[in-house]
KOLMI-394024 format. One record per atom (N, C-alpha, C): residue in one letter; x, y, z. Coordinates in steps of 0.02 Angstrom, whole numbers, plus 50000, padded with zeros to 5 digits. Each point is the difference from the previous one (the first is absolute). Layout:
REM residues N
AXYZ/...
***
This chain:
REM residues 596
M509775147649146/M500375004549957/M499775007150011/S500445004649983/S499825007150006/S499475001849950/S499545004150021/S499445002049957/S500215006149958/V500204998849939/V500205005449954/V499624999049936/T499965005449962/T499664999749936/T500474997049948/R499724996349955/R500414996849948/R500205005349947/P500614999349972/P500245005249952/P499595000049937/R499955005949971/R499635000649937/R500454998149942/R499724998849942/R500374998149940/R500285006349966/E500664999849984/E500335005749968/E499765000549927/A499975006249975/A499745001149932/A500545002549951/D500635000950021/D500525002849957/D500514994849978/F499804993649997/F500474994849980/F500235000949928/A499565002249957/A500165000649928/A500475005849986/R500065004950044/R500425005849987/R500754998650007/F500164994450035/F500714998450009/F500254996049940/P500585001649973/P500274996149943/P500194993050023/S500064995649952/S500164993050015/S500704999150028/S500435005049994/S500684999450028/S500035002050074/T499465002650028/T500015002050071/T499914993750043/P500484998850044/P499954994050042/P499475000850055/I499744994350020/I499544999550057/I500404997150059/V500015003550055/V500374997850059/V499514996750049/I500194993950022/I499594996150046/I500424998450062/D499785002450057/D500324998150063/D499594994350030/N500224993949987/N499634993950019/N500224998050071/G499735003450049/G500164998450069/G499544994750029/A500244996750051/A499594994750031/A499405002950037/S500045006450020/S499455003150035/S499595004549954/T500335004149959/T499655005049959/T500244999449928/F499525000549955/F500145000049928/F499935007149974/R500545002749969/R499995006849974/R500174999749925/I499655004049961/I500105000249928/I499925007249976/G500435001949954/G499975006849973/G500465000749940/W500075006249976/W500405001449940/W500695002550021/A500494998049961/A500695002350013/A500045007449989/G500375003650044/G500085007149996/G499545003850045/E499484996950027/E499545003450045/E500244999150072/A499845004850042/A500244999950070/A499624994950042/E499384998749986/E499584995650041/E499704994649956/P499874994150028/P499654994849961/P499275001949990/R499734997549944/R499295001349986/R499534996050046/L500184993850013/L499574995650041/L500404996950056/S499674998850055/S500324996650057/S499444996350039/F500074993650007/F499504995950035/F500354993950030/R499644996750043/R500284994050033/R500084994449950/N500554996450008/N500174994749953/N499684993450023/V499344999850002/V499634994150023/V499394999049955/V499734994050004/V499424998049960/V499494996750047/Q499375001849991/Q499444996850036/Q499504997249950/R499664994650021/R499484996949957/R499364999150041/P499635005450014/P499384999450039/P499424997749956/R499464998350034/R499384997949966/R499475005550004/H499605000249947/H499455004849999/H499484997950051/R499725004950035/R499544998450055/R499354996849976/S499775001949941/S499354997549976/S500094994149952/T500445000649951/T500084994849949/T500504994650020/G500485001650045/G500504995150020/G500574999349951/E500035004349948/E500554999749952/E500645002750031/T500574997249977/T500655002050025/T500325005049953/V500285005350028/V500345005149960/V500705000950029/S500445003049961/S500695001450021/S500085007450014/I500225001650059/I500105007050021/I500745000850016/V500325005049969/V500715001350009/V500075006250042/G500474999850048/G500145005950040/G499555000850059/D499915006350020/D499615001550060/D499264998849987/T499644998850054/T499284998749996/T499635006649996/D499615000749949/D499595006149991/D499384999450045/P499865005050042/P499404999550043/P499364999149960/S499985002749939/S499384999249961/S499894992849979/L500554996149994/L499924993049980/L499724995850057/M500075002350062/M499764996250057/M499244999249999/K499655004349963/K499284999349996/K499794994049958/F500444998049953/F499814994749953/F500414993650010/F500615000650026/F500444994150007/F500194999150073/D500054993750019/D500204998350068/D500764999150002/C500355005550016/C500744999950000/C500284997750067/T499584998950049/T500264998050065/T500164992650004/R499714995949955/R500114992750003/R500504997549948/S500295004449962/S500484998049949/S500715001450025/A500454995449987/A500695000850022/A500385004749953/V500465003650029/V500425004649961/V500604996049974/R500105000249934/R500554996249969/R500535004949974/S500634998150009/S500565004049976/S500434995649953/P500255002949946/P500434996149956/P500704999050026/F500175003050057/F500694999950026/F500064994950057/D500614997650006/D500204995850056/D500715002050018/D500085003850056/D500655002850019/D500295004349943/D499585004449975/D500195005049950/D500204997049933/V499824993849987/V500134996749936/V499324998049971/V499895001749936/V499364998449967/V499984992549985/Y499494996750027/Y499904992949988/Y499324998649967/Q499495003650021/Q499334998849974/Q499875004849941/F500154997749940/F499935004349941/F499275000549977/E499564995750024/E499295000849985/E499735006450032/Y500185001150064/Y499805006250033/Y500385006049971/M500624998949980/M500395005549970/M499685002449935/E499704995549963/E499675002049938/E499385004250014/Y499624998350052/Y499435004150020/Y500235007150017/I500565000550038/I500245006650021/I500245004149940/L500374996849954/L500235003649940/L499425002249956/D499494995749993/D499405001949962/D499685006350028/Y499935000150065/Y499685005750033/Y500445006349994/G500664999250008/G500445005849996/G500015003149931/F500074995849948/F500015002749932/F499325002949980/D499454996950025/D499345002649984/D499895006850032/R500215000850064/R499925006550033/R500465005449969/L500574997649971/L500455004849968/L499725002549934/G499534996249971/G499685002149937/G500154995649941/A500374994550009/A500174995649945/A499384995949980/N499984998049935/N499454995949975/N500224992749995/S500044997249941/S500184993049991/S500744998950011/E500435004049969/E500724999350007/E500305006450029/V500574999150033/V500325005750032/V500435003849950/G500474996449967/G500415003049948/G500515005050024/H500195000050063/H500515004550027/H500534995850036/P500635002550000/P500514996550039/P499825000150074/I500244994950035/I499834999150071/I500655000050041/L500015004150053/L500524999850050/L499674997750065/M500214994150026/M499684996950058/M500524998650053/T499825001450062/T500464998650056/T499914992750023/E500534997550031/E500004993350028/E500465000050061/C499984994650037/C500414999550060/C500724998249982/E500455000850048/E500704998349989/E500064992549989/C500434998249952/C500144993049985/C499354996249986/N499575002849959/N499374996949983/N500124993449963/P499674994550017/P500114993749965/P499865000749925/S500374996349961/S499945000549927/S499324997649975/F499714994850032/F499364997549976/F499455005250009/S500035004050055/S499505005250010/S500075005549947/R500625001949983/R500105005049949/R499784997549932/V500134993549984/V499794997249936/V499244999949995/R499664997950051/R499264999749998/R499715007149993/M500295004950034/M499765006849995/M500115002749930/S500574998649970/S500145002349931/S499514996849952/E499884993650007/E499534996449956/E499305002950006/L499805001650060/L499335002950010/L499945006849966/L500505004350008/L499975006749971/L500054999849924/F500424995849973/F500094999749927/F499394997149966/E499754994250023/E499484996449964/E499305002650015/T499895002550059/T499325002150018/T499885007249982/Y500495004350010/Y499885007249992/Y500385003049939/G500404996049968/G500345002249938/G500475005850011/V500395000150054/V500485005450011/V500614998849956/P500325005349973/P500584999149956/P500644998250038/S500095002450061/S500624998650037/S499865000650075/I500444996750038/I499924999850073/I500695001150031/A500025003950053/A500605001050040/A499834999050073/F500414996150036/F499904998850072/F500555003650039/G499815002650058/G500475003450042/G499814999450073/I500495001950043/I499904999650073/I499805006950024/D499485000550039/D499735006450020/D500485003950045/N500364996650047/N500465003750043/N500615002549961/A500194996549945/A500545002549958/A499785006349962/F499385000049976/F499735006049967/F499985005950049/S499794998550062/S499965005450050/S500695002750017/Y500504995650005/Y500685002350017/Y500275004549944/K499894997949937/K500245004049944/K499665006949998/Y499355000050014/Y499635006349999/Y500255004750053/N500114997550061/N500255004250054/N500735002049989/Q500384995949962/Q500695001949984/Q500015006049953/K499525000049953/K499975005849955/K499805006450037/L499564999150051/L499795005850039/L500535002250050/G500544996050008/G500535001750046/G499884997950071/N499534995550011/N499854997650068/N500464994450023/C500364996849955/C500444994550018/C500615000049953/N500524996350021/N500624999649961/N499984993949955/E500564998849966/E500054994149957/E500034993650041/D500295000250059/D500044994150044/D499495000750056/G499624994750012/G499505000350053/G499594993650002/L499485000150041/L499544994350009/L499305002249984/A499654995949963/A499295001149985/A499594994950040/I499615002350049/I499604995750043/I499275000649978/S499704994549982/S499314999849976/S499584995750047/C499555003250036/C499534996450044/C499364998849960/E499894993949980/E499434998349957/E499454996750040/H499524997149964/H499414997350034/H500174993750041/G500384995549970/G500154993750034/G500724999150018/T500465004049971/T500724999350013/T500335006850003/C500625000050020/C500435006049999/C500654998249964/H500225004349955/H500614999049961/H500495005650013/V500644998350001/V500555004850006/V500474998949941/V500085005149957/V500424999449941/V500585005050006/P500624997749999/P500565004750002/P500145002949930/F500255006349998/F500185003449938/F500745002150004/L500374998349948/L500705001949994/L500095003649933/K500245006250004/K500125004149941/K499365000749959/G499445000550035/G499365001249967/G499674993949971/Q500304993950009/Q499714993949972/Q499814995350057/P499414996749994/P499794995350053/P500414993549997/V500184997550057/V500354993750006/V499484994850022/L499684996949951/L499444995550016/L500244993650033/G500634998149988/G500254994050032/G500105000850074/A500025006150025/A500105001250071/A499375002550035/C499434999949967/C499385002350031/C499754995050052/C499635002550049/C499744995950055/C499235000650002/R499704994850027/R499274999850004/R499794997550069/T499485003150028/T499714998050064/T499254999149989/N499744994450024/N499284998549990/N499575003550052/V500095006450007/V499595004250043/V499835006249960/G499365001549996/G499785005849961/G499415003550031/G499675004049959/G499445003850024/G499424995750024/F499914994249969/F499464995550021/F500114997750072/H500624998350017/H500144997650067/H499945005650051/I500185006149981/I499925005650046/I499265001250015/T499594999849948/T499285000950010/T499714994550044/D500214993949987/D499744994450039/D500235000450073/F500615002450011/F500255000950068/F499605005450036/L499855005449965/L499585005250029/L499304997450018/R499724996049956/R499344997150014/R500034995550062/Q500524996050007/Q500074995750058/Q500075004150065/L500395005449997/L500085004150060/L499345003250020/L499625002549952/L499355003050016/L499514994750027/S500034994049972/S499544994850023/S500174997850071/L500654999850017/L500204998250068/L499825005550050/K500065006249980/K499845005550045/K499255001050007/Y499634998849947/Y499275000750001/Y499684993549977/P499994994950042/P499744993549978/P499255000149985/Y499645004850030/Y499285000249988/Y499835002849931/H500485003149967/H499895002849933/H500394996249947/M500144993650014/M500404996149953/M499664999249933/A499344999450000/A499644999249937/A500015006449958/S500045005750033/S499995006449963/S500695001849973/I500534997550032/I500685001749978/I500224994949948/T499815001149938/T500194995549946/T500675002249970/W500244995949954/W500655001649968/W499945006449959/D499445001049967/D499915006049960/D499965006350043/K499674999350059/K499985005750046/K500705001650025/A500394994850016/A500685001250023/A500425003149945/E499914998049937/E500365003049945/E499825007449992/E499365001550009/E499785007049996/E500305004250056/L500024997250061/L500315003650055/L500745001149989/K500334995049973/K500725000649988/K500155005649949/K499605000249947/K500135005049948/K499815007050023/E499505000850042/E499765006650019/E500365002950061/H500204995750047/H500245002650065/H500714998050017/C500284994949969/C500674997750018/C500535003949960/Y500614999950027/Y500555003449966/Y500644996050012/I500545001749964/I500644996650006/I500455004250045/G500224996950055/G500455003650046/G500714999849976/L500285005949991/L500705000449976/L500484997550054/D499865001250063/D500414997650056/D499554995850045/Y500054993449993/Y499544995550034/Y500075000550076/M500615000050026/M500115000250072/M499755006750029/A500105005449962/A499755006450025/A499245000150003/E499674996849952/E499274999550001/E499764996050061/L500364994750016/L499814996150059/L500075004150064/Q500525003950005/Q500105004250059/Q499445005250007/I499765002549944/I499455004950003/I499394997050033/F499814993949979/F499394996950028/F500124997150069/K500644998650015/K500154997250066/K499975005350054/N500235005949986/N500035005350050/N499365004150005/N499494998349960/N499365003450002/N500065007649991/K500355001849950/K500095007249987/K499395002749963/E499995006649996/E499445003149965/E500014998349926/E500594998749974/E500064998149930/E499664993349987/A500014995650049/A499654993649993/A499255001049996/D499735004750039/D499285001449996/D499815002949932/E500445003949971/E499855002749934/E500004994649946/K500394994750010/K500034994749950/K499464994650011/M499655000450055/M499474995150012/M499425001249953/R499704994649977/R499415000349956/R499444995850032/Y499395002649999/Y499424996650029/Y499534998249943/W499804993949999/W499584997349946/W499334997850030/Q499475002749976/Q499334998550027/Q499674994849955/L499834994350028/L499644994949963/L499275002049993/P499684998049947/P499285001549993/P499604996650056/W499585003850033/W499634997550057/W499255000249985/V499684994550012/V499284999549990/V499694998450067/P499545004150024/P499704998650066/P499604993549998/P500054996150053/P499624993750001/P499265001250003/P499614995749970/P499275000950003/P499734998950070/K499505003850017/K499694999350065/K499534994150001/D500084996050052/D499574994150008/D499335002150029/E499494999349962/E499325001650023/E499654993650020/P499615000150053/P499654993950020/P499494998149948/P499934993649986/P499524997849948/P499285001450022/S499595001249952/S499305001450013/S499624993550016/E499385000850022/E499604994150016/E499854995949938/E499895003449942/E499884996149939/E500614995949980/E500615003150010/E500614996449984/E500094994050046/L499865001050065/L500054994450046/L499504994549984/A499395002149982/A499494995049981/A500204996349937/R500295003749953/R500214996849938/R500574994950013/K500495002050042/K500544995450017/K499744993950038/A499525001150045/A499724994350037/A499634995349953/A499635002949952/A499654995749952/A500494996049957/L500555003349979/L500504996449961/L500334994550041/K500145001550064/K500304994950043/K499534994250010/E499365001450011/E499514994650009/E499924995949937/K500025003449943/K499954996449936/K500604995449991/A500595002650016/A500594995849994/A499984994150049/S499765001250061/S499944994650049/S499504994749977/Q499435002349972/Q499514995349975/Q500284995849943/R500385003249956/R500314996349946/R500484994750026/L500395001850051/L500464995150030/L499624994350033/R499445001750035/R499604994850031/R499694995349948/D499765002849945/D499724995949947/D500544995449970/M500605002749991/M500544995949973/M500184994450048/A500025001650066/A500154994850049/A499464994750002/A499365002249996/A499454995150000/A500034995549939/A500145002949941/A500054995949939/A500574995150005/K500565002450027/K500584995650008/K499854994450049/R499645001650055/R499834994950049/R499514994949970/S499525002449961/S499534995349968/S500364995449952/Q500455002949962/Q500394995849953/Q500414994850038/K500305002150056/K500404995350040/K499564994550029/I499395001750022/I499554994950028/I499814995049946/V499855002449940/V499834995449945/V500584995349985/E500615002849997/E500584995949985/E500124994850055/L499915002050063/L500114995350055/L499464994550000/E499395001849984/E499474994949997/E500134995049944/K500235002549942/K500174995549946/K500584995450019/Q500505002950033/Q500584995950020/Q499794994850052/L499575002050048/L499794995350051/L499574994449971/S499555001649954/S499604994849969/S500434995349959/Y500505002749966/Y500444995749961/Y500404995350045/L500245002650056/L500394995750046/L499564994650031/E499395001850019/E499554994950028/E499824994749948/E499915002149939/E499864995149947/E500604995449990/V500605002750003/V500604995849993/V500044995150058/M499845002250061/M500024995550058/M499494994549993/E499405001649974/E499504994749990/E500244995049948/Q500315002449947/Q500264995449949/Q500564995650029/L500425002850042/L500544996150030/L499734994750048/D499475001750037/D499724995150046/D499674994249963/E499735001349942/E499664994649963/E500474996349952/A500575002849984/A500444997149950/A500484995050032/E500294995749958/E500504995350022/E500685003450002/E500524996050014/E500675003050010/E500275003049936/Q499964996349944/Q500265002649937/Q499605006149976/E499354999650006/E499585005749980/E500135006050045/A500114998850065/A500145005550046/A500655003549981/T500504996149979/T500645003249979/T499885004449939/A499604997649952/A499865004049940/A499615006350018/I499534999450047/I499605005850020/I500455005250034/L500464997750043/L500465004550033/L500455003649949/G500224996249949/G500425003149948/G499645005549962/R499354998749985/R499615005249965/R499855006050044/S499904998850064/S499835005650044/S500605004350019/G500604997349995/G500595003950017/G500214999550073/Y499684995550038/Y500184998950070/Y500364993450007/L500404999450053/L500414994050009/L499664994750042/S499565001950045/S499684995150044/S499325002650022/Q499614995550031/Q499355002050026/Q500085004850059/Q500544999150038/Q500105004550056/Q500115007249977/E500355000749944/E500105006849973/E499335002949976/I499584995949971/I499335002449979/I499595001950061/K500044996150053/K499635001850061/K500245006650029/S500655001050000/S500265006450024/S499765005849956/A499984998849935/A499765005249954/A499255001450012/I499614994850015/I499295001050014/I499915004050064/L500394998450051/L499965003750063/L500195007349990/K500545001149963/K500225006949988/K499485003949959/A499714996849949/A499495003349960/A499385001550041/T499824995450044/T499415001150044/T500115006050045/Q500595000450030/Q500155005750043/Q500005006549961/S500305000049941/S500015006149960/S499305002149978/L499584995049984/L499325001649980/L499605003050058/R500074997250059/R499645002750057/R500255007050018/K500655001049992/K500275006750013/K499765005049948/A499964997949936/A499775004649948/A499255001650009/K499614995250023/K499295001250011/K499875003950064/G500515000550043/G499905003750063/G499664995950052/E500024993449995/E499674995750049/E500444999650062/S499705000750057/S500364999650064/S499524997750054/N500284998250056/N499594997850056/N499625005850031/G499464998450033/G499615005350032/G500345003350058/N500534996850026/N500345002650059/N500585004549983/D500095001449934/D500595004049980/D499965007050029/E499405003149996/E499945006850024/E500115000350075/K499714995050036/K500104999950072/K500744999050017/T500334995749960/T500724998850012/T500405006349988/D499845003749947/D500365006249986/D499895005150056/A499365000450023/A499865004850053/A500364998250064/S499994993450018/S500354997950060/S500755000949993/A500274998949940/A500725001049989/A500195007450008/A499555004549976/A500145007150008/A499995002050074/D499554996950040/D499985001550071/D500584996750037/K500214994249976/K500524996350035/K500695002749985/Y500105002649938/Y500655002749980/Y499905007349978/P499905004550046/P499845007049980/P500595003949973/L500624997950016/L500585003949980/L500264998249931/V499724995049967/V500264997749936/V499905005449946/S499435003250001/S499845004949948/S500225007150018/V500345000950056/V500225006750021/V500695001449971/P500135005949970/P500675001549972/P500535000050055/D500624998249980/D500554999650048/D500195006950028/E499885005449960/E500235006650022/E499615002450062/T499404997450011/T499595002450055/T500054995650062/L500454995150001/L500044995350055/L500635001250041/T499974998450063/T500585000250045/T500414993749990/P500624999850026/P500404993849994/P499664993950030/E499675000950058/E499654994350029/E499424997749956/Q499655004849971/Q499454998149955/Q500264996849936/L500595002049978/L500294996849941/L500164992650013/K500284998750060/K500134993050018/K499354996050003/E499485003150031/E499354996650004/E499704998949931/K500125004849954/K499744999349932/K500344994149964/K500654999150011/K500354994349970/K499714993450025/K499854999850066/K499704993950027/K499314998749968/Q499595005349994/Q499344999249971/Q500034997949927/I500485002749963/I500084997949930/I500184992749996/L500454997750044/L500194993050000/L499414995550018/L499625001950051/L499434996050020/L499465000049945/K499895005749970/K499495000349947/K500194995849940/T500645000449981/T500234995949944/T499944992650014/T500174998150062/T499934992950018/T499274997849999/T499565004250027/T499294998250001/T499724999449929/E500175004849958/E499754999649931/E500284993949964/G500634998350013/G500284994049969/G499644993750023/K499834999850064/K499624994150025/K499314999749968/L499685005849993/L499335000049969/L500034997749927/R500525002349965/R500074997849930/R500144992549996/A500424997650046/A500134992850000/A499374996050017/K499605002750047/K499384996650018/K499524999849941/Q499955005649964/Q499565000249942/Q500234995149946/K500664999849991/K500274995349951/K499864992850019/R500084998550065/R499844993250022/R499274998349991/A499565005050011/A499294998849991/A499844998549926/E500325003749956/E499894998849929/E500264993249979/E500594998350026/E500264993349984/E499564994550029/E499735001350059/E499554995050031/E499374999149958/A499735005649975/A499404999549958/A500154996149936/L500575001449970/L500184996449939/L500124992650014/R500304998550058/R500124993050018/R499354996450014/E499535003350033/E499354996950013/E499644998449935/K500055004449952/K499694998949935/K500304994049966/Q500674999550001/Q500334994449967/Q499854993450037/E499985000250068/E499864993950037/E499294997549987/E499535004649994/E499314997949985/E499974996749931/K500395002649955/K500014996949933/K500304993050002/R500554999250038/R500314993450006/R499554995150038/R499645002550049/R499554995650038/R499434997549955/A499755004349957/A499464997949955/A500264994949948/E500635000749980/E500264995449949/E500154993050029/N500344999750058/N500204993650028/N499945000450076/P499434998350030/P499915000750073/P500464995550040/E500114993749978/E500424995450038/E500725002650006/L500285002249943/L500695002650001/L500065006350042/Y499495004249997/Y500015006250039/Y499974998450074/L499594995050022/L499964998150070/L500664997050025/E500334996049959/E500644997050019/E500545005450008/E500005005049956/E500495005450006/E499885004150063/L499375001250018/L499855003750061/L500244996350062/R499894993350002/R500224996150057/R500754999950007/S500364999249945/S500745000050003/S500265006950022/R499685005349976/R500215006650019/R499865001350074/Y499444997450025/Y499835000950071/Y500494996250044/S500184993949980/S500494996250039/S500685003550001/E500205002749945/E500655003449996/E500025006250045/L499475004149997/L499995006050042/L499934998350074/S499624994750016/S499934998050070/S500674997850029/E500374996049962/E500654997750024/E500485005950008/K499985004549952/K500445005950004/K499835004350060/F499365000950013/F499795004050057/F500204996850066/E499934993350005/E500194996550062/E500755000350012/Q500384999349947/Q500735000550008/Q500215006950024/R499715005149972/R500175006750022/R499805001250073/K499434997150018/K499765000850069/K500474996450049/R500224993949982/R500474996450043/R500675003650005/H500215002949944/H500645003650000/H499975006250045/K499445003550000/K499945005850044/K499994998050073/V499654994450016/V499974997850069/V500704998050025/N500374996549960/N500684998050019/N500465006050006/G499915004749953/G500415006150005/G499855003850063/G499385000050024/G499835003650061/G500344996950060/Q500084993250001/Q500344996850056/Q500745001750001/T500325000149942/T500715001449998/T500165007250018/N499545004649986/N500125007050015/N499845001850073/G499734995050036/G499855001350070/G499315002850013/N499585000649950/N499325002450010/N499554994150018/H500084997350059/H499594994450022/H499775001350070/S499464996650016/S499705000850066/S500334995450050/S499755000050058/S500284995750052/S499864992849988/S499494998449961/S499844993149984/S500394997349943/G500405004049965/G500394997549944/G499665000649934/G499365001549993/G499645000849938/G499905007349983/V499985001449936/V499925006949977/V499365000449961/G499555004250019/G499385001149963/G500075005449949/R499544999949950/R500035004949946/R499885007150027/G499545000650046/G499865006650028/G500595002950038/E500334995750040/E500585002350037/E500565002249953/R500134995749948/R500555001749954/R499865006649964/L499395001149975/L499845006249966/L500025006050047/N499804999150061/N500035005450048/N500725002150013/A500444995150005/A500715001650011/A500285003849940/A499824997849939/A500245003449941/A499745007249996/Q499375000850017/Q499725006749999/Q500335004550053/K500154996950059/K500345004050050/K500695002149978/E500374995549968/E500675001649975/E499975005449945/R499514999349957/R499945005049946/R499825006850028/M499555000350049/M499815006350030/M500605003050038/R500414995750031/R500585002550035/R500495003349951/L500114996949942/L500465002849950/L499735006649973/L499355000349985/L499725006149974/L500035005750052/A499874998350063/A500025005150052/A500705002650010/S500494995549999/S500705002350009/S500225004349942/A499804998149939/A500195004049941/A499675006950003/A499375000350020/A499655006450005/A500305004350055/F500214996750056/F500305003850055/F500665003049980/D500414996149962/D500655002649977/D499915005749951/R499504999649955/R499905005349951/R499745006450032/G499654999350056/G499745006050032/G500525003950039/K500604997250009/K500515003550038/K500325005749962/G500064999549935/G500355005249962/G500004998349926/E500595000349970/E500064998849928/E499894992649986/D499654998749945/D499844993149979/D500604996949966/T500354995650036/T500594996549971/T499884992749992/F499364997850002/F499864992949992/F500174997749929/G500364994449995/G500194997349936/G500725001349981/M500355004350039/M500705001549985/M500464994450021/R499794996050048/R500404994350022/R499704993549974/D500434995049992/D499764993549976/D499564996650051/E500115001450066/E499584996750050/E499285002249996/D499885006049974/D499315002449997/D499574995749955/W500304997349947/W499604996349951/W499834992950025/L500314997950055/L499804993550028/L499305000150029/V499765006150014/V499325000650027/V499494997549949/Y500125001649937/Y499534997749948/Y500014992449994/N500594997050008/N500034992749997/N499604996850057/K500085003050059/K499624997150057/K499255000849990/M499805005649975/M499295001149989/M499734995249948/S500374999049946/S499764995749947/S499984992750023/K500464997850042/K499994993150024/K499444998850049/D499875005150042/D499484999250050/D499315001149972/N499945003149942/N499355001749972/N499904996449934/D500194993649998/D499964996349937/D499354996349993/D499515001250043/D499364996449995/D499595002649941/D500155006249976/D499615002749944/D500114996149936/S500584996649995/S500134996249939/S499574993849996/N499694998050056/N499604993950000/N499275001349982/D499825006549993/D499295001549988/D499774997249933/D500445000649950/D499804997549934/D499894992450001/D500464996550033/D499924992750004/D499374998050039/E499875003550055/E499414998450039/E499365001449962/S499985005749966/S499405001649961/S499914995049943/E500564998049968/E499954995049947/E499764993350027/L500244998350060/L499784993650031/L499265000250016/V499775005650026/V499285000650016/V499584999849937/R500255003249947/R499615000249938/R499944993049970/I500564996349999/I499984993249972/I499564995550043/A500015000850066/A499584996050044/A499265001349986/S499835006349991/S499305001649984/S499804997149933/K500455000149950/K499854997049935/K499884992550007/L500444996750039/L499924992850009/L499354998250036/Q499825004150052/Q499374998650035/Q499415001249954/E500075004749952/E499465001349954/E499914994249951/I500564997249978/I499964994549951/I499884993350034/D500394998650055/D499964993550034/D499715001250070/P499374998250013/P499705001150067/P500344996050055/T500334994449982/T500334995950051/T500685002650022/F500235005449969/F500675002650015/F499985003750067/V500514998750042/V500075003250065/V500705002950004/S500055006550013/S500665003150004/S500354998150065/K500645000950002/K500394998050058/K499845004250061/S499845006449990/S499825004250057/S499354997650033/E499524998249957/E499374997350028/E500114993350033/A500444995949972/A500144993450030/A500325000850069/V500435005150008/V500305001250066/V499475002250050/Q499535004149977/Q499475002350045/Q499524994550020/L499884995149953/L499534994650014/L500314994550043/T500674999650006/T500324994750040/T499895001350074/P499704995250037/P499865001250072/P500645000050041/E500015004250052/E500575000250045/E499974994150048/P500584997250016/P500004994450050/P499805002750068/P499664996050040/P499785002450067/P500605001150045/K499985005550038/K500535001750046/K499894996450067/I500524996850026/I499974996350063/I500245004550055/R499575001350047/R500195004250057/R500144995450060/H500575000650029/H500214996050058/H499955004150062/S499704997150050/S499955003450065/S500654999250038/P500145004350045/P500634999450039/P500024993850043/Q499414997650025/Q500014994050042/Q500224994049960/R499754999449936/R500194994249960/R500745000149984/I500275005949990/I500715000549982/I500424997850059/T499835002350060/T500414998250059/T499934992750017/G499454996449980/G499924993050015/G500374995349955/L500305002549945/L500354995749954/L500694998550026/P500254994149984/P500704998450019/P500495004149960/L500595001250030/L500515004149966/L500374995849950/E499684999149943/E500324996449944/E500105004849943/S500274997349946/S500135004249942/S499355002549970/S499484995650000/S499365002349973/S499695005350044/G500084999150067/G499725004950045/G500365006749994/S500644999749991/S500375006349992/S499795003649937/A499874996149946/A499765003149938/A499335003250010/A499554996550036/A499345002950014/A500065006250043/L500484999950046/L500095005950042/L500245006049959/K500444998749954/K500255005649957/K499445002849957/S499594995249973/S499455002449957/S499505004150040/S499844997450063/S499525003650040/S500275006850021/S500645000250017/S500285006450021/S500035005149942/S500134997349940/S500015004649943/S499325002749986/Q499474995650008/Q499335002549989/Q499805004950054/A500244998950060/A499835004750054/A500335006749987/
***
């Protein structure tokens, strides 16, 4: 709002007789009040109400009209909304209207009651309910003897008609705050049934000016408020009598346009100079930062300790439940599972394994080779930690390969660690079962050993037969394990070399064709011996367990080694030539020739 002083209270109210009317121009923008017969109104202020809070006590007060700069010391007027009793030039909020009338009559000098006739302006075709509420307010609250309502543009037309500025027939155009009205006059009388209204007024002009200034100067959008735009409009703008002629003046850049230009200087405050902080300030900030870091570390340590305690309690509870299940019968085991909230012993075992891993992770337990592994990984994959912006296209491709290899290696290490933990848990459970029932435990080991042995022999026979059908056989018709693996390794190396040779020629297009993916199938089929490692290690482990429990047990591999070879019969050439040419001799000849 514009910073103006608030009007003082008039002291000559008692000198006017009770028959002198009070004239009120109740405009949507400005409220004017004065005595009939005087050339100028006594008071003029904005027709708005504010309810700011006191800065110290927080009490709410009602302020009517413009904001007094002296009140800004005590009240926070910047956070209170400006309220108007009007809506499109029609009074709707009579609560705010009563505040405005109280202030106007008080500044005019009235005490408890007004006691004077009232002449008040209103808009054209004012709704009857608004006029009734206004009359009720003036009669009952202020005790006025009579009220007369009139249209301000009709009053203005009559006044100018007396001065000789207009004839009996004409148009009265009133540009108000929120609307514009046009009232025709015939023979000196207004024809209200033919009046027109447009919902464009001074408020919209001010808002349009504010938008134009904000678009032209976007960096000063916060400074160009609606009140500033209203102030600029009232101080520097004018009404062009010939709109097209005014446009031509500014279009042709005439000297007259320069005379009409106005320059508005916004208040400028120089930015503060940034001074480097002193050593004490730096030390103080470093101490605060260290204190905050220590507090975070303490919080993390407390949280970790609490988590370790909770995991230990959970692990002890699960182990206790497993012990109860091992000792209980079937019906009791079902009841124990129902109380624990788990569905089966396998689910409890999985929970124990997960809790064990979480506990070891929370305690920071790790293998002694972790640091060496990290160091070797950093040396083996040096491009993983390098930003992409500093690498060439070839180095980016190499970085993708290293990331893939590192991820695969880490996944294998995690899987190996998981298998080791599962193996430790299984060993613990097997020792417990062995102590409870040794005979049953020995029988289970023997059946498991027989099953794995048969499975391993079948897979071995299948591989040997597959080698014959694929043509990987020697001149004697038999295929050895070493020969078959060597052929697979040669094929795999050939595929890798060809793929690397193709990629080195130019752009990497491997994988765009369906034939490229057949390479992976060939590699996986030829390199399927890794899937047997688990079975072989399990077979060796069970054999060692059986030899530990039963000294008379002999594994199949040892039995094959202990079986003596049949003696080889070497035939001399003389003996072969001395035999008669029979079927048996021919067979011996073939055998001898094959051995030769």
